[in-house]
N, C-alpha and C positions, 0 to 999 in steps of 0.2 A: 504493499500499500505505499502511497505518496505521504510525505511528511509534510504537514501544514503548520506554519509558525503564525500565531496570532497576537498581536499586541492588543492592550487595552481590552482585555476579555472578561471583565469584572460583570458586566449586566447589559442589559439594555438589547439593541439589536442583534450585537453579535453573538449574546448569549443564545438568543433563537437560533441563528443560525448553526451553533455549534450542537444544539439539541438534534438538529434535522440530518447533519452530516457525520456524527460522531462514530457510526459503526462502519465507515466507508474510508477513513482515512487515519493516519498516526496523527494525533493533534496535540501540539506542544501550545497550551493555553497559558499565556503570560499575564499576569496583572501587576498593580503598582508598588503595592504594600505587602508586608508581612501578615497583615490583618485579614488582607482581601484574597492572600494565599490560603489561608488556613479555610476562608469561607469557601474558595473554589475546590478545594481538596475534599471538603464534604460535599459538594454538589457533585463532584464526578469520582465519588471514591469507588464506586463500582462499574466504571468505565475502563475497561482495559487498553484501550486505544487512545486515553487521555493521558496526557503528562503535563501536570500544573507547575508551573515556575514563576518565582519573583522576577520582573524586569522592569527597571526604571530605563526607558531609553534614552533619558538622558545623562545616565552613568555608565562611565566606560568600563568600569568593573563589572557591572551588570551583564554588558554586552559581550563580554567575554564568555560567558557562558553560552553562547549561542554558536561558538567555533566549532564545536564538536557536531553540529546538528546539519545533516544534508538537507537543505531547505528546497523542497520542490515547489511550493506555493507560500509566498508571504502574503499576509493580510495586514496591514498596515492599519489600526483602529485607534491606537493610543492619540489621546488628545485631550485639552483642558480647553474650558471656555471662561474666559473672563469678561465682564460686563462693566458697563460704566460710560459717560459721555467721553469722546476724545479729549473733550476738553480739560477733563481734571482726572481721568483714569490714572492711578500711580503708574510711571514707568516700568517698574518691576513687574507689574502684571502684564503688560503688552510685551515685554521682553520674554516673559514666561510662556506667553501664547504663542509667539514664534518660534520659541527654544524647542517647545514641545510638538507644536503641530507642523511646523517646517523643518527646523536644520535638524532635529534627532531623526524624523522619518526618513529625510535625504540620506544621513550617515547608515542608517540600518539597510536601506534599500541598495547604496553603493557598496556596504560590506557584503550582502548577500549576493549580488549580481558579480563581485568579484571572485567569488569562490565558488560558483554554479557555471556549469556549460548550458544549463536548461532550466528556467525558473520563469514562475508567475509572478507578478508583483500586483496587488489589488489594494490599492489605496482608497481608504473610507473619508471622501471629503464632505462637502456639505452644499447644498442650495445656498445657503446662508451665504457662500463666496459668490452668488452669482447676483445677488439682490441686496442693498444695502439696508442693513437692519439697525434702525436707531438704538443707542445705547449698548450695541453688540458689534460695535466697530471695530474693537481689536481682535475679537474671534472671526468676524466675518473677513476680514483682511487677511489673518492668518490662513484661513480655508481657501481662499482666491488665491494667493499665493501658492498653497499647494497644489490646486486644480492646475494653475499655470506650469508648475515645474513638471506634473505628470505629463501634460499636454508637449513640453519640449523633448522630455524623457521617451516619449512614445517614437519620434522620429529619430531621436539619436541610436535608440537601441536597434533599430533596422540595420544601422550599419556595421553593428558588432558580428564578430565570428562566432556566434552562439545564439540561440533561441532565447529571447526574453519577452514574453507576453507582458503589456501593461493594459491593466483595467483601473478605469476611474469610476468610483461610485459617489453618488451626489444625492445622498436622502434628503428628503423635505423633513418636517416637521412630525414627529411621532411621541406619543405619549410613553416616555421610558422614564421620565423625572429628570433627563439632562437639561432639557430646555428651561425648567421652571428653577432648577438649581444655578443654571447659568445667570438667567434674570435675577435672582434674589441677592447674588453676590454684591452688586453695587452698592445695596443699601446699608452694608457694613460701613461704609464711609460717607455716602451722599448726604446724609443729616446734619454733617459737621463741617465738609469741605467740598462742597459742590455748588457750581452755579445753578444748579435745579433745585435747590434747597426746598424750596417753596411750593414745588411741583411734584414731589415725589408720591402723594396720594395719587395724583391724577395720572401719574406714569404708571404706578403699579396696577390700578385699576385697569387702565387700555391694556397692558400686557396681561392680566389675567383674563381678560374678554377674548384676548388674540389667542392665546393658548387654547381656551376652551372651544372656540370656533375652529380652529384649523390643526390642532394636533389630531392625528390619525391615531385610533385606540388599536387598531389590528396592525401587527408589524409584519403581516403576511406579504404585502406588496413589494416591500424592500428586502425582506429575506429571501424570497424567490429570484430576485435581480442577483443578489450577492451568489446565491447558490449557482444561477447560470454562470456568471464569472469564473466560479471555480470550476464547474463540470465540463463547460463547451471545451470541444477539440480546438476551435479557433474562435476564441472570447471576441466580442465586440469590444472597443476602447471604452466607453462610456455607458452607465447603467443609471437610470434616475427614477425614482419614485418619490409619493404617489403621484399618478398621471395627473390629476388637476394641478397640483403645485408645479409640476414640470412644464405644464402648457402655460400656465401663468407666467414662469420664469422665461420661458421662449418669447411670450408676448412683449411682456417688460422691456427684454434686452433688444428686441427689435424697435422699439419706440425710443429708448432711453440709452 
């Protein structure tokens, strides 16, 4: 069976994908912290094809754990989302967004391609990188950079003397808890050091309504896209879901 390395596999969309493919691949399921590792080990304790590992993709020592793994498919799902106005979000949070979502993923991809003659790289980006999101500009910008990186890498990889399949997954809004957590992070500092102190409740209510209206409850549409990218002999370059949000992005980008 092929070896699949998955980063950022704590929960959410990727956990749903793991549940669907775990009997068909050797899975290296990685999470960020020791506490998350213990939780993952409990979830997959009866799955003989699943090995759980702690992997901080920004940590060089952690990355050395991967040198012994012959990776056939790399799924880059590790990400963080910081929120706040670009006028006052702390710079260390912006740097962290790009360090995790862009630079660390690039380093991991380079390492895997360097040691493999044939590999498939599947990167989980976001439709937030295609449409500007107020008070989520740091995260959206990092995902836009990640998507553009994969578009460039797609063409460069065709010139290599090895087979490298590049797949870009751009999910929309799904109810996994990730979006709500991201939106709420800014309220830790906005009430005492923000241009928008007097508008916090208006912003909070608008975000809650937005998530209630547009977050998809079922993960099926995006899980199916990721599984297609994993299983297809000749996968497409990009996959997007849900359909209605993908269509909105196309229309938005056409006009703006």
